[in-house]
C-alpha positions in Angstrom: 24.3 12.4 -47.0 23.3 13.2 -50.6 25.7 15.1 -52.9 22.8 17.3 -53.9 23.0 20.6 -51.8 19.2 20.9 -51.9 18.9 17.7 -50.0 21.0 19.0 -47.1 19.2 18.2 -43.9 17.8 21.3 -42.2 19.8 20.8 -39.0 23.0 21.6 -41.0 21.6 24.9 -42.3 22.8 28.1 -40.8 20.7 29.1 -37.8 18.9 25.7 -37.3 20.7 23.0 -35.4 19.2 19.7 -34.0 16.5 21.3 -31.8 15.0 23.5 -34.4 15.3 20.7 -36.9 12.9 18.7 -34.8 10.5 21.6 -34.8 10.7 22.0 -38.6 10.1 18.3 -38.9 6.6 18.9 -37.5 6.0 21.1 -40.5 7.4 18.5 -43.0 10.4 20.7 -43.6 13.4 18.4 -43.6 15.8 19.6 -46.3 17.1 22.9 -47.7 14.8 22.3 -50.7 11.8 22.0 -48.3 12.7 25.4 -46.8 12.9 27.0 -50.2 9.5 25.7 -51.3 7.7 26.2 -48.0 6.0 29.3 -49.3 4.5 32.0 -47.0 0.8 31.3 -46.2 0.2 35.1 -46.2 1.8 38.5 -46.3 1.7 41.7 -44.4 1.6 44.5 -46.9 2.9 47.3 -44.6 3.6 49.5 -47.7 -0.1 50.6 -47.5 -0.5 51.1 -43.7 -1.4 54.7 -43.1 -1.2 56.8 -39.9 -4.7 57.9 -38.8 -3.9 61.5 -39.4 -3.4 60.7 -43.2 -6.7 58.8 -43.7 -8.9 59.9 -46.6 -12.7 59.4 -46.3 -14.3 57.1 -48.8 -11.0 55.3 -49.8 -10.0 51.7 -49.0 -7.1 52.0 -46.6 -5.2 50.0 -43.9 -4.5 50.9 -40.3 -2.4 49.1 -37.6 -3.5 49.1 -34.0 -4.2 47.3 -30.7 -7.6 46.2 -29.6 -8.7 48.3 -26.6 -12.4 47.8 -26.5 -15.1 45.2 -27.6 -18.7 46.1 -27.8 -21.8 44.2 -28.9 -25.4 45.3 -28.7 -28.9 45.0 -30.3 -30.1 47.8 -32.5 -33.4 48.4 -34.3 -35.1 45.7 -36.3 -33.8 42.9 -34.2 -30.3 43.5 -35.7 -27.0 43.4 -33.9 -24.0 45.7 -34.0 -20.5 44.5 -33.0 -17.7 46.9 -32.7 -13.9 46.7 -32.1 -11.9 49.8 -31.1 -8.2 50.1 -32.2 -5.6 52.3 -30.6 -3.4 53.3 -33.5 -0.5 55.1 -31.8 -2.8 57.4 -29.8 -5.5 57.8 -32.4 -8.6 55.6 -32.6 -10.3 53.7 -35.4 -13.5 51.6 -34.9 -14.4 48.5 -36.9 -18.1 47.7 -37.0 -20.0 44.6 -38.1 -23.8 44.2 -38.5 -25.6 40.9 -37.7 -22.2 39.1 -37.1 -22.1 38.9 -33.3 -19.7 35.9 -33.5 -17.0 38.2 -34.8 -16.2 39.5 -31.3 -15.1 35.9 -30.3 -12.1 36.3 -32.6 -10.6 39.2 -30.7 -8.8 39.5 -27.4 -7.8 42.8 -25.6 -4.4 44.0 -26.7 -4.4 42.0 -30.0 -2.3 43.7 -32.7 -4.2 43.8 -36.0 -4.5 45.4 -39.4 -8.0 46.6 -40.5 -8.5 47.3 -44.2 -11.7 48.9 -45.6 -13.2 52.1 -46.7 -13.1 54.7 -43.9 -15.7 57.3 -42.9 -16.1 59.8 -40.1 -18.8 58.8 -37.5 -19.4 60.5 -34.2 -16.1 62.4 -34.4 -13.8 59.4 -35.2 -12.8 57.2 -38.0 -14.9 54.0 -38.7 -14.6 51.0 -40.9 -17.6 48.8 -41.8 -16.8 45.0 -42.0 -13.1 45.5 -42.4 -10.7 42.8 -43.6 -8.6 41.6 -40.6 -5.0 40.4 -40.3 -3.6 39.5 -36.9 0.1 40.5 -36.3 2.8 39.0 -34.2 4.5 41.1 -31.6 7.7 41.3 -33.7 5.6 43.1 -36.3 4.6 45.8 -33.9 7.5 48.1 -34.8 8.0 46.9 -38.4 8.3 49.7 -40.9 7.2 49.5 -44.5 7.6 46.6 -46.9 6.0 43.3 -47.5 6.6 40.7 -44.7 6.1 37.0 -45.3 3.9 35.0 -42.8 4.9 31.3 -42.5 3.3 28.3 -41.0 4.7 27.8 -37.5 4.7 25.2 -34.7 5.0 25.6 -31.0 8.6 26.7 -30.1 9.3 28.3 -33.5 8.5 31.9 -33.9 8.0 34.0 -37.0 11.2 35.9 -36.6 13.3 32.7 -36.5 11.4 31.3 -39.5 12.0 34.4 -41.6 15.7 34.3 -40.6 16.1 30.6 -41.5 14.4 31.1 -44.9 16.4 34.2 -45.8 19.7 32.5 -45.0 18.7 29.4 -46.9 17.8 31.5 -49.9 21.2 33.1 -49.8 23.1 29.8 -49.5 21.0 27.3 -51.6 18.6 29.1 -54.1 21.3 29.0 -56.8 21.2 25.2 -56.7 17.6 24.9 -57.8 17.7 23.9 -61.4 16.0 25.9 -64.1 13.9 23.3 -65.9 11.9 25.7 -68.2 13.7 26.7 -71.4 14.3 30.4 -71.8 12.1 30.7 -75.0 9.3 28.9 -73.1 9.6 31.4 -70.2 9.5 34.3 -72.6 6.4 32.9 -74.3 4.6 32.3 -71.0 6.0 35.5 -69.3 7.6 33.7 -66.4 10.6 34.9 -64.4 13.7 32.6 -63.8 13.4 30.2 -60.9 16.0 31.8 -58.6 14.4 35.2 -58.9 11.0 33.7 -58.3 12.2 32.1 -55.0 13.7 35.3 -53.7 10.6 37.3 -54.9 8.1 35.0 -53.3 9.7 34.9 -49.9 10.9 38.5 -49.5 9.2 40.7 -52.2 9.7 44.4 -52.3 6.2 44.9 -53.6 2.9 42.9 -53.9 3.3 43.0 -57.7 6.7 41.3 -57.4 5.2 38.7 -55.0 2.4 37.9 -57.4 4.8 37.5 -60.4 7.1 35.3 -58.4 4.4 33.1 -57.0 2.9 32.8 -60.5 6.2 31.3 -61.8 6.3 28.7 -59.0 2.6 27.8 -59.2 2.6 27.6 -63.0 5.5 25.2 -63.0 3.9 23.1 -60.3 0.6 22.8 -62.2 2.4 22.5 -65.6 4.4 19.4 -64.4 1.2 17.8 -63.1 -0.7 18.4 -66.3 2.3 17.2 -68.4 2.1 14.0 -66.4 -1.6 13.7 -67.3 -0.9 14.5 -70.9 1.8 11.8 -71.1 -0.5 9.3 -69.5 -3.2 10.0 -72.1 -0.6 9.7 -74.9 0.6 6.4 -73.4 -2.9 5.0 -73.5 -3.3 5.9 -77.2 -0.1 3.9 -77.9 -1.4 0.8 -76.1 -3.0 -2.1 -77.9 -6.1 -1.2 -79.8 -9.3 -1.8 -77.8 -12.3 -3.7 -79.0 -14.6 -1.9 -81.4 -18.2 -2.0 -80.2 -20.5 -0.6 -82.8 -24.0 0.6 -81.9 -26.3 0.0 -84.9 -29.8 1.5 -84.9 -31.2 -2.0 -84.2 -28.9 -2.4 -81.1 -29.9 1.1 -79.9 -33.6 0.3 -80.3 -33.3 -3.0 -78.5 -31.5 -1.4 -75.6 -33.9 1.6 -75.3 -36.9 -0.7 -75.2 -35.7 -2.1 -71.9 -36.0 1.2 -70.2 -39.5 2.3 -68.9 -38.7 6.0 -69.7 -37.3 8.3 -72.4 -33.7 9.5 -71.9 -33.3 13.2 -71.2 -31.2 15.4 -73.5 -28.3 15.2 -71.1 -28.5 11.4 -71.0 -28.7 11.2 -74.8 -25.7 13.5 -75.2 -23.6 11.3 -72.8 -24.8 8.2 -74.6 -23.6 9.7 -77.9 -20.1 10.4 -76.4 -19.9 6.9 -75.1 -21.1 5.2 -78.3 -18.5 7.1 -80.3 -15.7 6.1 -77.9 -16.7 2.4 -77.9 -16.6 2.3 -81.7 -13.4 4.2 -82.1 -11.0 1.3 -81.7 -9.1 3.2 -78.9 -9.8 2.6 -75.2 -12.4 4.9 -73.8 -11.4 6.8 -70.7 -14.4 9.0 -69.9 -15.8 10.7 -66.8 -19.5 10.8 -66.5 -20.7 13.5 -64.1 -24.3 13.8 -63.1 -26.2 15.5 -60.4 -28.2 13.5 -57.8 -31.2 11.9 -59.6 -30.1 12.8 -63.1 -29.9 9.2 -64.3 -26.2 8.3 -64.6 -26.9 4.6 -63.8 -29.2 4.4 -66.8 -26.5 5.7 -69.0 -24.0 3.2 -67.5 -26.3 0.3 -68.1 -26.8 1.4 -71.7 -23.0 1.3 -72.2 -22.7 -2.2 -70.6 -25.4 -3.4 -73.0 -23.5 -2.1 -76.0 -20.4 -4.0 -74.9 -22.5 -7.2 -74.3 -24.2 -6.9 -77.7 -20.7 -6.8 -79.2 -19.8 -10.1 -77.4 -17.9 -8.8 -74.4 -18.2 -8.9 -70.7 -18.9 -5.7 -68.7 -18.3 -4.8 -65.0 -20.1 -2.2 -62.9 -18.1 -1.5 -59.7 -19.3 0.5 -56.7 -17.4 1.5 -53.5 -19.8 0.0 -51.0 -22.0 -3.1 -50.8 -25.0 -0.9 -50.2 -24.5 1.0 -53.4 -23.6 -2.2 -55.4 -26.8 -3.8 -54.2 -28.7 -0.7 -55.2 -27.2 -0.9 -58.7 -28.0 -4.6 -58.8 -31.6 -3.8 -58.0 -31.7 -1.3 -60.9 -30.0 -3.7 -63.3 -32.5 -6.5 -62.3 -35.5 -4.2 -62.9 -34.3 -3.0 -66.3 -33.0 -6.4 -67.6 -35.9 -8.4 -66.2 -37.0 -9.3 -69.8 -33.5 -9.6 -71.3 -31.3 -12.6 -71.9 -28.2 -11.0 -70.3 -26.6 -13.4 -67.8 -25.6 -11.4 -64.8 -24.4 -11.7 -61.2 -23.7 -9.7 -58.1 -20.2 -10.2 -56.7 -19.6 -8.8 -53.2 -17.7 -9.8 -50.1 -20.7 -11.3 -48.4 -21.0 -14.3 -50.8 -20.4 -17.7 -49.2 -17.3 -19.6 -50.2 -19.3 -21.9 -52.4 -21.2 -19.0 -54.0 -18.0 -17.2 -54.7 -16.3 -20.3 -56.3 -19.3 -20.7 -58.7 -19.3 -17.0 -59.5 -15.6 -17.0 -60.3 -16.0 -20.0 -62.5 -18.9 -18.4 -64.4 -16.8 -15.2 -64.9 -13.7 -17.0 -66.2 -15.7 -19.2 -68.5 -17.7 -16.3 -70.0 -21.0 -17.7 -68.9 -21.7 -14.4 -67.1 -21.8 -11.3 -69.2 -22.5 -8.5 -66.7 -20.9 -8.4 -63.2 -22.0 -5.9 -60.6 -20.0 -5.7 -57.5 -17.7 -3.9 -55.0 -13.9 -4.1 -54.9 -14.4 -7.9 -54.9 -14.3 -7.7 -58.7 -10.7 -6.6 -58.7 -9.3 -9.3 -56.4 -6.4 -11.5 -57.8 -8.6 -14.6 -58.1 -11.1 -12.9 -60.5 -10.3 -13.8 -64.1 -12.4 -12.5 -66.9 -13.0 -14.4 -70.1 -13.5 -11.4 -72.4 -13.7 -8.2 -70.5 -14.6 -5.2 -72.7 -16.0 -2.5 -70.5 -15.5 -1.4 -66.9 -17.8 1.1 -65.2 -16.5 2.5 -61.9 -19.1 4.4 -59.8 -18.1 7.1 -57.3 -14.5 6.7 -58.3 -13.2 9.4 -55.9 -14.1 7.0 -53.1 -11.5 4.6 -54.5 -7.8 5.3 -54.9 -6.7 6.9 -58.1 -4.7 3.8 -59.2 -7.6 1.3 -58.8 -9.1 2.1 -62.2 -5.7 1.3 -63.7 -6.1 -2.3 -62.5 -8.3 -3.2 -65.4 -5.9 -1.7 -67.9 -2.9 -3.9 -67.1 -1.7 -6.6 -69.4 -2.1 -6.9 -73.2 -5.9 -6.3 -73.3 -7.2 -2.8 -72.5 -10.9 -2.6 -71.8 -12.9 0.6 -72.2 -13.3 2.5 -68.9 -16.2 4.7 -67.8 -15.8 6.5 -64.5 -18.9 8.1 -63.1 -20.0 10.2 -60.1 -23.2 11.6 -58.7 -21.2 14.0 -56.6 -20.4 16.8 -59.0 -16.8 17.7 -58.9 -15.5 21.3 -59.0 -13.9 22.2 -62.3 -10.4 22.6 -60.9 -10.5 19.2 -59.3 -11.8 17.7 -62.6 -8.7 19.1 -64.4 -6.4 17.5 -61.9 -7.9 14.4 -60.4 -9.5 13.3 -63.7 -7.5 15.5 -66.1 -6.6 12.7 -68.5 -10.3 11.6 -68.9 -12.8 12.9 -71.5 -15.8 14.5 -69.8 -19.5 14.0 -70.2 -22.0 15.9 -68.0 -25.6 15.2 -67.4 -26.9 18.3 -65.8 -30.6 18.1 -66.6 -33.2 16.2 -64.6 -35.8 13.7 -65.8 -39.2 15.5 -66.5 -41.6 15.6 -63.6 -38.9 15.6 -61.0 -40.3 17.4 -58.0 -38.7 20.3 -56.3 -37.1 20.4 -52.9 -37.2 23.4 -50.5 -34.4 23.6 -47.9 -34.6 25.7 -44.8 -32.1 26.4 -42.1 -33.7 26.0 -38.7 -31.7 27.8 -36.0 -34.2 29.0 -33.4 -36.5 27.2 -31.0 -39.6 28.8 -32.5 -38.6 27.8 -36.0 -37.9 24.2 -34.8 -41.4 24.1 -33.3 -43.0 25.2 -36.6 -40.9 22.7 -38.5 -42.2 19.8 -36.4 -45.8 21.0 -36.7 -45.4 21.0 -40.5 -43.8 17.6 -40.5 -46.6 16.1 -38.4 -49.2 17.5 -40.9 -47.3 15.9 -43.8 -47.0 12.6 -42.1 -50.7 12.6 -41.3 -51.4 13.2 -45.0 -49.5 10.1 -45.9 -45.9 11.3 -46.6 -42.8 9.8 -45.0 -39.7 11.4 -43.4 -36.0 10.8 -42.9 -34.4 12.1 -39.7 -30.6 12.1 -40.2 -28.2 12.3 -37.3 -24.4 12.9 -37.3 -23.6 9.8 -35.3 -25.1 6.6 -33.8 -24.4 7.3 -30.1 -23.4 10.3 -28.0 -19.7 10.8 -27.7 -18.6 11.1 -24.1 -16.0 13.7 -25.1 -18.5 15.8 -26.9 -21.6 16.6 -24.9 -23.1 18.6 -27.8 -23.7 15.4 -29.7 -25.8 13.8 -27.0 -29.1 15.2 -28.3 -28.2 14.6 -31.9 -27.1 10.9 -31.8 -29.4 8.6 -33.7 -30.3 6.5 -30.7 -31.1 9.5 -28.5 -33.1 11.2 -31.2 -35.1 8.0 -31.8 -36.1 7.8 -28.1 -36.9 11.5 -27.9 -39.0 11.7 -31.0 -40.9 8.5 -30.2 -41.9 10.0 -26.9 -42.1 13.6 -28.0 -42.6 15.4 -31.4 -43.5 12.2 -33.3 -45.4 10.4 -30.5 -48.3 8.5 -32.1 -46.4 8.0 -35.4 -44.6 4.8 -36.4 -40.9 5.7 -36.0 -38.0 3.4 -37.0 -34.2 3.4 -36.5 -31.4 2.3 -38.8 -27.6 2.9 -38.6 -24.3 1.3 -39.6 -23.7 -0.5 -36.4 -26.9 -2.7 -36.8 -26.4 -6.1 -38.4 -27.3 -6.5 -42.1 -30.6 -8.3 -41.4 -32.0 -5.7 -38.9 -30.9 -2.9 -41.2 -32.5 -4.4 -44.2 -35.7 -5.1 -42.3 -35.9 -1.5 -41.1 -35.4 -0.1 -44.6 -38.0 -2.5 -46.0 -40.5 -1.4 -43.4 -39.8 2.2 -44.4 -40.1 1.4 -48.1 -43.5 -0.4 -47.6 -44.9 2.5 -45.5 -45.1 0.4 -42.3 -42.7 3.0 -40.8 -43.6 6.7 -41.3 -40.4 8.3 -40.1 -37.0 6.7 -39.9 -34.1 8.0 -37.7 -30.8 7.2 -39.3 -27.2 8.1 -39.7 -25.7 8.7 -43.2 -26.4 5.1 -44.3 -29.2 6.7 -46.3 -26.8 9.0 -48.2 -26.8 6.7 -51.3 -28.5 3.6 -52.4 -31.9 4.3 -50.8 -35.0 5.1 -52.9 -38.4 5.6 -51.3 -40.6 7.7 -53.6 -43.1 8.5 -50.9 -40.4 10.1 -48.7 -40.7 13.9 -49.0 -39.4 15.1 -45.7 -35.9 15.2 -44.3 -34.6 16.6 -41.0 -30.8 16.8 -40.6 -29.7 17.3 -37.0 -26.5 19.4 -36.4 -26.4 20.0 -40.1 -23.2 22.0 -39.7 -21.3 18.8 -39.0 -21.8 17.6 -42.6 -20.0 18.7 -45.8 -22.0 20.5 -48.5 -21.8 17.6 -51.0 -22.9 15.2 -48.3 -25.9 17.4 -47.4 -26.7 17.5 -51.1 -26.5 13.8 -51.4 -28.8 13.3 -48.4 -31.3 15.8 -49.7 -31.3 13.8 -53.0 -33.1 11.0 -51.1 -36.4 12.9 -51.0 -39.0 14.0 -53.6 -38.2 11.1 -55.8 -41.9 10.4 -56.5 -45.0 12.6 -57.2 -44.7 15.1 -54.3 -42.4 18.1 -53.6 -39.8 17.7 -50.8 -38.8 19.7 -47.7 -35.4 19.5 -46.1 -34.9 21.1 -42.7 -31.4 21.8 -41.6 -31.3 21.9 -37.8 -28.3 23.9 -36.7 -27.6 26.5 -33.9 -24.1 27.2 -35.1 -22.9 30.8 -35.6 -19.6 29.6 -37.3 -19.4 31.8 -40.4 -18.2 29.0 -42.7 -20.8 26.5 -41.5 -23.6 29.2 -41.9 -22.3 29.8 -45.5 -22.7 26.1 -46.3 -26.2 25.9 -45.0 -27.2 29.1 -46.8 -25.9 27.6 -50.0 -28.2 24.6 -49.4 -31.1 27.0 -49.0 -30.1 29.0 -52.2 -29.7 26.2 -54.7 -30.5 22.5 -55.5 -27.9 22.5 -58.4 -25.2 20.0 -57.5 -22.6 21.7 -59.7 -23.1 25.0 -57.9 -23.0 23.2 -54.6 -19.7 21.6 -55.5 -18.1 24.9 -56.4 -19.2 26.5 -53.2 -18.0 23.5 -51.1 -14.6 23.7 -52.9 -14.3 27.5 -52.2 -15.2 27.1 -48.6 -13.3 23.9 -47.6 -10.7 23.3 -50.3 -9.8 20.1 -52.2 -8.8 18.0 -49.1 -12.2 18.0 -47.6 -14.2 17.9 -50.8 -12.5 14.7 -52.1 -11.4 13.2 -48.7 -8.0 13.1 -47.2 -6.8 10.0 -49.1 -7.8 11.4 -52.4 -6.2 14.8 -51.6 -3.0 12.9 -50.9 -3.2 11.8 -54.6 -2.9 15.5 -55.7 0.9 15.9 -55.3 1.0 19.7 -55.7 4.0 21.4 -54.3 2.9 25.0 -54.0 -0.3 25.5 -56.0 -3.6 26.0 -54.2 -6.5 24.8 -56.4 -9.0 27.0 -54.6 -7.2 30.2 -55.7 -5.1 29.1 -58.7 -7.9 27.9 -61.1 -7.0 30.4 -63.8 -3.3 29.4 -63.7 -4.4 25.7 -63.8 -6.4 26.1 -67.0 -3.5 28.0 -68.6 -0.9 25.4 -67.6 -3.2 22.6 -68.8 -3.6 24.1 -72.2 0.1 24.6 -72.6 1.0 21.1 -71.3 -1.4 19.3 -73.6 -0.2 21.4 -76.6 3.4 20.5 -75.8 2.7 16.8 -75.6 0.2 16.5 -78.5 2.5 18.5 -80.8 5.5 16.4 -80.0 7.6 19.4 -78.9 7.9 18.0 -75.4 10.2 15.4 -76.9 12.7 18.1 -78.0 16.1 18.2 -76.2 15.3 21.6 -74.8 12.6 20.1 -72.7 14.7 17.1 -71.4 15.3 18.5 -67.9 11.5 19.2 -67.5 10.6 15.8 -68.8 12.9 14.1 -66.4 11.4 16.1 -63.6 7.9 15.1 -64.6 8.8 11.4 -64.8 10.5 11.6 -61.4 7.5 13.2 -59.8 4.7 11.2 -61.4 6.1 8.0 -62.9 4.8 5.6 -60.2 1.6 7.5 -59.4 0.4 8.0 -63.0 1.8 4.7 -64.3 4.1 6.4 -66.7 6.6 3.6 -67.0 7.7 3.5 -70.6 6.3 6.9 -71.5 9.6 8.7 -71.6 
């Protein structure tokens, strides 16, 4: 057993024992320290609960009661009214919701809840419109005033036991949590001591005390992470000088002549940032964000040509073979009349083709390499690598971009994504990178109108519209959530690609040329189907999300997405970006019968805006960082207590302070030694901070 009291296994804590330790293990709570930092997921503010007799009309107030009646009905104008009646110690309060019939599914008779909203008298009793709801446990039924913590639980562990374990652990172990923030620093940033913060966050006397305590813990959590990023950036500036790649007016003119279009203002701004980085003598580490269709690939190709003009090799790496092949096609079209030697390196090369490719790369005969993760295998040796462009980097692990920066030679690195990333995630996942944003669209880009289709009548009208457009010469994507029906999920049967293909061929699109493509088809069949669609031989193609990226058919202006609620917002936005890439406006139909409020909010956001940056922020607010970036990438955000969806303001403050500390050199002062040790212990391996202490 460790000598550190904070590492005491939970089974040896007062009130736990082996059986409860097994339950806590399911919550990833294994030590005394885990108990202390397993913060409440919510609170019951019983200090504001009022008896019905003391309610004041027009004021926001809170009542506690049991559900005794549920009522839903249609009212005038095809609207619905849903009502929940609470018995509050013999007096009654009614909560009402308009056009939210799904809300009744959330309640059961005898549920104990809090309703918070403005109150008014209606038909002789108190009423709340669209109240905020909190469900209570039975042990809270008789609780008096105060602020009660609500913890995560698992079957067999109730709230009362969890509160008791936490309180006892606070009393026995909170004093052992080290204070890593110097006193002057705490005064400057208005943060309470760590021990007081732990007591205040778990069992506050007031909401104000809770907020101050949580701010201390969240600020330190985010500060440590941002200090790690600041140290990583400082470490890079101390690495060997990277190659200087000047861009003269002659080089700029030669490169721009290769493109059959003028760059937009956003592209020119990004190019200017990159040109400055490449000529600085320090390794570029830049994130290029661009919305779907904003032309990030053109900017990336410009950068590779600057490197090649300076005598260096360049790599363009994509997460999938489909996307790498798409980039290769773009590169081939733009460089058709150039003397740049280039090759496509993917896992599908034959052994002989790969041997020749590796020989050409190591000899320097090839200047531009486009590929998948095949370009970072151990047997790939570059002759003179100067620039690495990594596309859709969030689909790789965080450490993969560091692969190119190992050893004595440090190439410039440009990370880019066509999936706009919420600001809070940018400051964490890419917080050590400089940022360029291309938010404008090329001139003449057609608009796309998105519509949620949730009734049979609306679906009939949508198919009538689609048939007219197909008859006029346009083409359509029909996107399905999966290839085949799932036996365990009958709802997917009519939305599987194969079933939809059969149904449409014999039904709504009978008489039209309909094709099918999905990920389970072999490469040849898939390529043949997409080529038939590109050429216009196929008018409508039923597919899964294989068309999300890497597919460009300018004549395709229509998209139908079956069971659209099953897709994330950023994925829906990516899919929608496949249409209206030519001379005609696009129409995206979101087929969905769901009444889930979060899903409806996502689809309404798609109707409201085509701006990918707005979409990203909405997606982040609705689903949080794990779903936006994917579970693996979320695992790369080792935050202890902070929640990026709600702590954005604290994040920005912590980032500013962290980078000031490191850039000024004050972080190297003895006063900060405990905090520095903590940062290196947490992030040394993940952020490649070896030697940065």
